[in-house]
C-alpha positions in Angstrom: -10.4 19.4 7.6 -12.5 16.8 5.9 -11.1 13.4 5.1 -13.2 11.0 3.2 -11.9 7.4 3.0 -13.2 5.4 0.6 0.8 3.5 -11.8 -2.5 -2.5 -9.2 -6.3 -2.3 -8.7 -9.5 -4.2 -9.8 -10.8 -3.0 -13.2 -12.5 0.4 -12.8 -15.3 0.6 -15.3 -15.9 4.3 -15.1 -12.7 5.7 -13.8 -10.0 3.2 -14.9 -7.1 2.0 -12.9 -3.3 1.7 -12.9 -1.9 -1.8 -13.3 -1.9 -3.4 -9.8 0.8 -5.6 -8.4 0.2 -7.8 -5.3 2.6 -7.2 -2.4 5.2 -10.0 -2.4 6.1 -9.8 1.3 3.0 -8.4 2.8 -0.6 -9.5 2.9 -2.6 -7.9 0.1 -4.4 -4.7 1.0 -8.1 -4.7 0.1 -9.1 -2.2 -2.5 -10.3 1.1 -1.1 -12.7 3.6 -2.4 -11.4 6.8 -3.9 -10.0 9.1 -1.3 -10.8 12.8 -1.3 -7.8 15.0 -0.8 -7.6 16.5 2.7 -6.5 20.1 3.2 -3.3 19.4 5.2 -0.3 21.1 3.6 2.2 19.1 1.7 5.8 19.6 2.6 7.7 20.9 -0.5 9.0 17.9 -2.5 11.2 20.0 -4.7 12.1 23.6 -5.5 9.3 25.5 -7.2 11.8 26.3 -10.0 12.1 22.6 -10.8 8.4 22.4 -11.7 8.4 25.7 -13.5 11.3 24.6 -15.7 9.2 21.7 -17.0 6.7 24.1 -18.6 3.9 22.0 -17.2 0.6 22.5 -15.5 -0.7 21.1 -12.2 -3.0 18.2 -12.8 -3.7 17.1 -9.3 -2.7 17.5 -5.7 -3.7 14.8 -3.2 -3.0 14.0 0.5 -3.7 10.5 1.9 -3.6 9.3 5.5 -1.1 6.4 5.7 -2.5 5.2 9.0 -5.9 6.2 10.5 -4.5 7.1 13.9 -2.2 9.6 15.5 1.5 8.8 15.2 4.6 9.6 17.2 7.5 11.6 16.1 9.7 9.6 13.7 6.7 7.9 12.0 7.8 9.6 8.7 11.1 7.8 8.8 9.5 4.5 9.6 7.0 4.8 6.7 9.8 5.9 4.3 12.0 3.0 5.3 9.1 0.6 4.9 8.5 1.6 1.3 12.0 2.1 0.1 13.0 -1.5 1.1 9.9 -3.1 -0.2 8.8 -1.0 -3.2 7.9 -2.6 -6.5 5.6 -5.7 -6.1 5.1 -4.7 -2.5 4.0 -1.2 -1.6 4.1 0.7 -4.9 1.0 -0.4 -6.9 2.2 0.1 -10.5 3.8 -2.5 -12.7 7.5 -2.1 -13.7 8.7 -0.6 -10.4 12.1 -1.6 -9.0 11.9 -3.9 -5.9 13.7 -1.2 -3.9 13.2 2.5 -4.4 16.3 3.7 -6.3 18.7 5.8 -4.4 20.7 7.1 -7.4 19.2 10.1 -9.1 18.3 9.5 -12.8 17.6 5.8 -12.4 15.1 4.7 -15.0 11.9 2.7 -14.2 9.8 1.5 -17.1 6.3 1.7 -15.5 3.1 0.6 -17.1 -0.3 2.3 -16.4 -3.6 0.8 -17.3 -6.9 2.6 -17.8 -10.4 1.8 -18.7 -11.2 1.1 -22.4 -10.6 2.4 -24.9 -7.3 3.6 -23.6 -6.0 0.3 -22.2 -2.4 0.2 -20.9 0.1 2.9 -21.6 3.9 3.1 -21.2 5.0 5.3 -18.4 8.8 5.4 -18.3 10.3 7.7 -15.7 13.5 8.7 -14.1 13.7 8.8 -10.3 15.1 11.7 -8.3 15.4 12.4 -4.6 15.8 16.1 -5.1 17.3 16.7 -1.6 14.0 15.7 0.1 14.4 13.7 3.3 11.2 11.6 3.0 10.2 12.0 -0.6 11.2 11.7 -4.2 9.9 12.6 -7.6 9.6 11.1 -11.1 10.3 12.9 -14.3 8.6 11.4 -17.4 10.7 10.2 -20.3 9.8 10.1 -23.9 6.8 7.9 -24.5 5.1 8.6 -21.2 1.3 9.1 -21.4 1.6 12.4 -19.5 4.1 13.8 -21.9 7.9 14.1 -21.7 9.1 16.2 -18.8 5.9 15.6 -16.7 6.6 15.3 -13.0 5.0 13.6 -10.0 6.1 14.3 -6.5 5.7 12.1 -3.4 6.2 13.3 0.1 5.7 11.6 3.5 5.0 14.1 6.2 3.3 14.4 9.6 0.7 17.0 10.5 -1.1 17.3 13.9 0.1 13.8 14.7 -1.3 12.2 11.6 0.9 10.7 8.9 0.3 11.6 5.3 1.4 10.8 1.8 1.3 13.9 -0.3 1.2 13.5 -4.1 1.2 16.2 -6.8 1.5 15.8 -10.5 2.4 18.3 -13.3 1.8 17.3 -16.9 3.0 18.6 -20.2 1.1 16.9 -23.0 -1.1 14.1 -21.6 -2.8 11.6 -23.9 -5.4 10.6 -21.2 -8.4 12.8 -20.4 -7.8 14.8 -17.2 -10.8 13.4 -15.3 -9.9 9.8 -16.0 -6.2 10.5 -15.2 -7.1 12.1 -11.9 -9.6 9.5 -10.8 -7.2 6.7 -11.6 -4.4 8.4 -9.7 -6.7 9.1 -6.7 -7.4 5.4 -6.4 -3.9 4.2 -7.1 -2.1 6.5 -4.7 -4.7 5.9 -2.1 -3.8 2.2 -2.3 -0.1 3.1 -2.2 -0.7 5.0 1.1 -2.6 2.1 2.5 0.1 -0.4 1.5 2.7 1.7 3.2 0.6 1.7 6.4 0.2 -2.0 6.2 3.9 -2.5 5.7 4.7 -0.3 8.6 2.5 -2.5 10.8 4.2 -5.7 9.7 7.8 -4.4 9.9 
């Protein structure tokens, strides 16, 4: 397994970045370099049929270490509790997120994603769903989202060989952003999200 460490970040000239929000109740996490996905499997975040029904295609599948050390059983719960209580403006690095992760399926969040010129900032409205996942959730894009209506992104916190991971996978329908820029931006943004969760776990 190879782990390379490297919608919130400093402007990324070549790859772009999602709009960054500074954690309100935790010390800011220093920007990190893009993180190459590791090969640890992601626990299913939703039934396969849910994705197929969207008529979408896989854009990316990333895994990020939340902390760079082995963890004990129960670390998934601690990480999930840390982010759900301190979400928007704290751990989740995209503007427009609720302060706490919504618990009611279908809750709308009007996110805003920013990319390098000439694309600028794009609306990214989503609905939030738990989908029966213990330590995860997913977004379904609403009309006006830059990835296209019905696009989905799944987040799962899981533990493998003692290490704690944030698994992220995205399926798009009709994206208006080039795939390479979209993937690079997501890689940096979700890598920061994982680091923020780890930081919040340490301070909780």
